[in-house]
N, C-alpha and C positions, 0 to 999 in steps of 0.2 A: 273690324278695326274702327275705333272711334275717329271721327273726323277731326282733323287738326285745325285749330284756329289759324286764320290767315293773318300775316303780319302786315303792318302798314309799311309802305315803301318809304325808305329813307333816302332822300335825294341830297347829294352833295354836289354843288355846282361851283366850278372854278373857271375864271376867265383870265387868269394871270398868264403873263408871257406873251410873246408875239410870234413865236415860231410857227404856230398853226392857226392862231386866232384871227379871224377876219369876218366879213359879212356872212360867210358860210361856215361858221365855227363847227369844228368836229365835235361830235358827242359820242360817248361810249358808255357802256353799262357794265357794272360788276354785280353778279348775282351769286351770293354765298348761301350756304345751308342754314346758318344762323347769324345773328349779329351780336351774340353773347359769348360764344366760344372765343377765347383769346387768340386762337390761331386765325380765325376769320377777321377778328378785329385788326390784327397786324396786317393781314392781307389787304384790308380796306385802306389802312394807312399807307401802305406801299403804293397802291393804285392811285390814291388821292394825291400823294406827293408828286408822283411822276406826271399825272394829269395836269397839275398846277404848273409844273416845269415846262410842259409842252403846249400849254394853252388849250387843253382839251376839257370840255364840259363832261363831268362824270356824274352818272346817276347810279346809286347803289341800292340794292334790294336784298332782303333776307327773310327767311322763314322764322317762325317762332322756335322751332326745334329742328334738329336733323331729321330729315324724312318728310318735310313739308313740301311735297312735290307740286301741289296745286299752285302754291305761291310762285314757284319758279316758272311754271308754264305761263302764268299771267304776266310775270315780269318780262319774259322774252317777248310776249305779244305786245306789251307796252313799248319795249325798245324798238321793235319793228315799226310800230305805228308812229313813233316819235322820230324816225329817220336816223337812228344811231348808225355809226359806221362799223361798230364792232361790239362784241359781248365777251366778257370774261366770266366763266361759269364754273362753279363747283357743284356738280349735280347731286341731288339727293337720291334720285332713281336714275341710274346711269343708262338704262335701256328705255324706259318709258318716256324720257325727255327727248329722245332722238327725233321723233316726228316734228316737234315744234322747233328744234334746232335746225332741221332741214328747211323749214319754212323761213327761218332767219337767213340761212345761207342762200336760199333761192332769191331772197329779197336784196341780196348784195352785201349782207353783213359778214364780217370776219368773226368766226366763233372760236375762241380759245378756251379749252378746258384747263382749269387750274387744279392741281393736286389729284384730281379724281378722273381717270380716263372714262370716256363714254363707251358704250357697247353697241357697235364696234368702235374701236379707238379712232378710226378715220371718219366717224360721224361728225367730229369737230375738224376744223382746219388744221389745228395743231394742239398738242397738250404740253403744258409746262408743268413739270411735276418732279417730285422725288421719285426715284426708282423704289416704289412701295414694296415690291417683292424683296429687294435687297435690304430695305429698312427692317422688314420682318426677319429676314435671314440673319442679319447681324445680331438681333436680340436673341434669336434662337440659338445661334452658335455660342453667344456669351453665356446664356443660361446653362447650356449643356456643359461647356467648359468649366463653369463655376461649380457645378454639381460634381463633376468628375465621374467616378464610377457609379455614384448614386443616381446619375441621370437614367440609368437602366431601371430604377425603381421609382421614378418620379410619378406624382399624381398631379395632372395638369388640368387647370380650369381655363377655358377659352372664353374670354369676354369680347364678343364681336360687336359689330355696329348695328345691323338691321336685318330683319328677316328677308328683305328683298335682295340682300347680298350685293350691294354696290361694289364696283370693281376695287375701290380702295380697300374695302374690308376684306375681300377675298385675297387680294395680293399680299396684304400684311399677314393675315392668318396663315396662308399657305407658305409664305416665306419663313415665318417663325417655325412652323412644323418641320419644314425642310432643313432649316438650320439646326434644329434640335435632333435631327436624324430620324424623323418619322415619315413613313410613306403617306403621301397626301391623296392617293387614288386619283380622282379627277381634279386637276389643278385649277379648274374654272369654278369650283364651288367649295364651300367649307361644310364640314359636318358629316362627310361620308367615310371618314377614316375609321379603321377598326383596331388601331393600336390600343391595347388595354391601359396604357398610361394616361390616356385622355379620359377624364371624368365626364366631361360634357361641354357643350357650347351653350351660351346664353347671349342675349343682345342687350345693349346698353343705351342706344340712341346717342352715344358719344358724349354723355354727360355724367356728372357725379352721382346724381340720384339713380340713374340707370345702372351705373357701375356697382353701386351698393346693393341694389335689388338683385342684379344678376349674380353677384358674388354670394349673396345669401341663398339664392336658389341652388347654386352649385354646391355650397357647403351642406345643404340639406341632403344632397345625393351622397357626398363623401366629405365628412368634416376634417379629413386628413390631407386635403389638397396642400401641396407644398410648392407648386409653381403656378403662377398666374400670368397669362398673356392678356394684354389689354389693347384694344384698338387705338386708344389715345390716352393722354394723361389725365383729363377730367374723369374718365372711366376708372383709371388706376387709383385716383384719389378716393373714389367711392368704394372700390374694392378694399382698399386699406382700412377704411372706416368700418366696414363689415367684419374684417378680420380682427380689428382692434376690439370690437364689441365682444368677441369671444376669447380675447387674450392671445391671439395667434399672430399679431402684427410683426413679431420679431423672428418668426421661423418660417415665413413664406417668402419666396422669391418672386417679386413682381417686376415685369418688364413691360415696356410701352413704346409708343412712337409719337413724335411731334417735336420734342426738344424745345418747347416754348420756355419762356423765362420762369413761369411758375413750376413747370415740370422739371426743369433743371434744378430748381431749388428743392423740389421733392427728392431728387437724386441725392443732393447734398445732405438732406435730413434723413435719408435712409428709408423713405416711403417707397421709392422706386429703386431697384437695383441698377438698372441701365435703361437708357432710352435712345431711340434713333432720332437724330435731329434733322428737321426739315427747314426750309428757308422760304416761308410764304411771302415775305416782303419782296424778295427777288422774283418769285413767280409772278406776282402782280405787276411789278414795275416793268418786267420784260413784256408782259401781256399788253400793257398800255403802249409801249414802244412799238409792238407789232401792229396794233391798231393804227397808230400814227403813220407807219410805213405803208400799210394797206391803203389808207385814205390818200396818201400822197401820190403813189404811183402803182398801186396794185400788187406790191411785193408781199409774198407770204413767208412766214418763218419756216425754217427747215429743222429737221430732227437732228439729234446728236448722232454721231457716227455709230452705226450698228444698231440703232434703236428706232422705234417708231414714235418717239416723243422727244421733247427737249428736256434733258436731264439737268435739274437744278441742284443736284448733289444731296448727300446724306452723310452724317457722321454719328458714330456710336459714342454716347456720353456716359462715362462712369468714372468713379474714383477707385474702382476695384477691377483693374484691367485683367483680362484673361489671356493666357498663352494662345497665340495663333489668331486672335481676333483684334483687328486694328481699332483703336478707340482714341478719344480725346478726353481730357480731364473736365471735371465740373467747372473749374475756373475758365477754361477755354470755351466750354459750352455756354457759360454765362456771358462771356464777351460776344459770342456769336448768335445768341438765341434770337429767334425770329428774323434773322438777317435776310 
């Protein structure tokens, strides 16, 4: 595997407000997979706004691409050395990042996973996230209901995130297949299914170029794919371009997860049939509040009832509702995107 270029750390510092700002000003870190994916851009905006409100100094770091694990390790080490009180993290490699996360926790930092649970999930102090399995399940149920009887004859292309199979990718993939009515075998990994409707899996790195390339690879296996699951909306946009290049953009059902403003617009335009909407701004702002509480009196956040993470919600967005699958309209999704 070629070595990924390391990104420069982007620091955002704020000293506004008096709630926590004093001679021992609290500092926090936000570490995302990339700084170009709109999902993570909005996450940074949410963290920055809340940090300004609470008088917390925020430093933000990101890799060049999804999967840039080395940069995230270096960023955590920097946060420890700089005396940060807490870290908000969307991990690229959810298992390999655990040792350095433990170093941060041993040093007294609160570590909050955002969007992507670590492996194991309790390697972080708490996870603020969409129920990613449910997000996948919603689009799987919608796709099956939309196809009706033809779901039995579907030819499905699975556009996943990375070969390392981070938790977020596994949960969404397995949720989609479960919602569609396919036996997932081992729910902790994708790709071991034997249902003949699955043409194959390929990885996208969560970006448009990767989505296009992965779609092309799967079409080479079976040019008659008619359902496409995508890990996120940039990958969905790339898949659409690959289908458009062979004149099949209008007869393939594409579903996705994120619910960002560009993705909801793609639903409006018919590029994506339905998407599960997440709320990254809320995840990040809650994470900053958790770090502030930890710095103040050692309070740690608690999980949602019946879950091992704090559930920030999910909504299926489509203008073609399906019987038995709860959804919101594109208009409502537009109002709520990235919330």
